C-alpha positions as CSV (number, residue, x, y, z in Angstrom):
1,X,14.0,-39.3,16.7
2,X,12.8,-42.3,14.8
3,X,14.6,-44.7,12.5
4,X,15.1,-43.7,8.9
5,X,12.3,-44.6,6.5
6,X,12.7,-45.3,2.8
7,X,10.6,-44.4,-0.2
8,X,11.2,-45.1,-3.9
9,X,10.0,-42.2,-6.0
10,X,10.6,-42.0,-9.8
11,X,13.0,-45.0,-9.6
12,X,15.2,-43.2,-7.0
13,X,15.5,-44.3,-3.3
14,X,15.1,-41.6,-0.7
15,X,15.6,-41.8,3.1
16,X,13.7,-39.6,5.4
17,X,13.2,-39.4,9.2
18,X,10.1,-38.5,11.1
19,X,11.0,-35.9,13.7
20,X,7.6,-35.6,15.4
21,X,7.5,-37.8,18.5
22,X,3.9,-38.7,19.3
23,X,1.7,-39.1,16.2
24,X,-2.0,-40.0,16.5
25,X,-5.2,-39.3,14.6
26,X,-5.5,-35.8,16.0
27,X,-2.0,-34.8,14.7
28,X,-2.2,-32.0,12.1
29,X,1.5,-31.3,11.5
30,X,4.4,-33.7,11.2
31,X,8.1,-32.6,10.9
32,X,10.4,-34.7,8.7
33,X,14.0,-34.6,7.7
34,X,14.8,-35.2,4.0
35,X,18.1,-34.7,2.3
36,X,19.4,-32.7,5.3
37,X,16.5,-30.3,5.3
38,X,13.5,-30.2,7.6
39,X,10.0,-30.0,6.2
40,X,6.6,-29.7,7.9
41,X,3.8,-31.7,6.5
42,X,0.4,-30.4,7.4
43,X,-3.2,-31.7,7.0
44,X,-5.8,-29.4,5.5
45,X,-9.5,-29.5,6.2
46,X,-10.1,-32.0,3.4
47,X,-7.7,-34.4,5.2
48,X,-5.1,-34.1,2.5
49,X,-1.4,-33.8,3.5
50,X,1.0,-31.3,1.9
51,X,4.3,-29.7,2.7
52,X,4.3,-26.2,4.1
53,X,7.9,-25.2,3.1
54,X,7.9,-25.6,-0.6
55,X,9.7,-23.5,-3.1
56,X,10.5,-23.7,-6.8
57,X,13.5,-26.0,-6.3
58,X,11.8,-28.4,-4.0
59,X,10.2,-31.7,-5.2
60,X,6.6,-31.1,-4.4
61,X,5.5,-34.5,-5.8
62,X,8.1,-36.3,-3.6
63,X,7.0,-34.5,-0.5
64,X,3.3,-35.4,-1.3
65,X,4.4,-39.0,-1.7
66,X,6.2,-38.9,1.6
67,X,3.1,-37.3,3.3
68,X,0.9,-40.1,1.9
69,X,3.4,-42.7,3.1
70,X,3.6,-41.3,6.6
71,X,-0.2,-41.0,6.8
72,X,-0.6,-44.7,5.8
73,X,2.1,-45.9,8.2
74,X,0.6,-44.1,11.2
75,X,-3.0,-44.8,10.0
76,X,-4.0,-41.1,10.0
């Protein structure tokens, strides 16, 4: 498990943890922990990242921002 990472989204700070161990350019799915829940971020064929487990109550924009942040951090 990695150290907690922070992101500011809509003037609110969030802390999330990347649960996937080895991340490289061939990685297509990344598990994260956010607000006590686990989410899987996957890459589609257009190389865009999105969260698999989304429902009406989830913050889709926040999960997309986290996906972008993870992709930039690990240079995916």
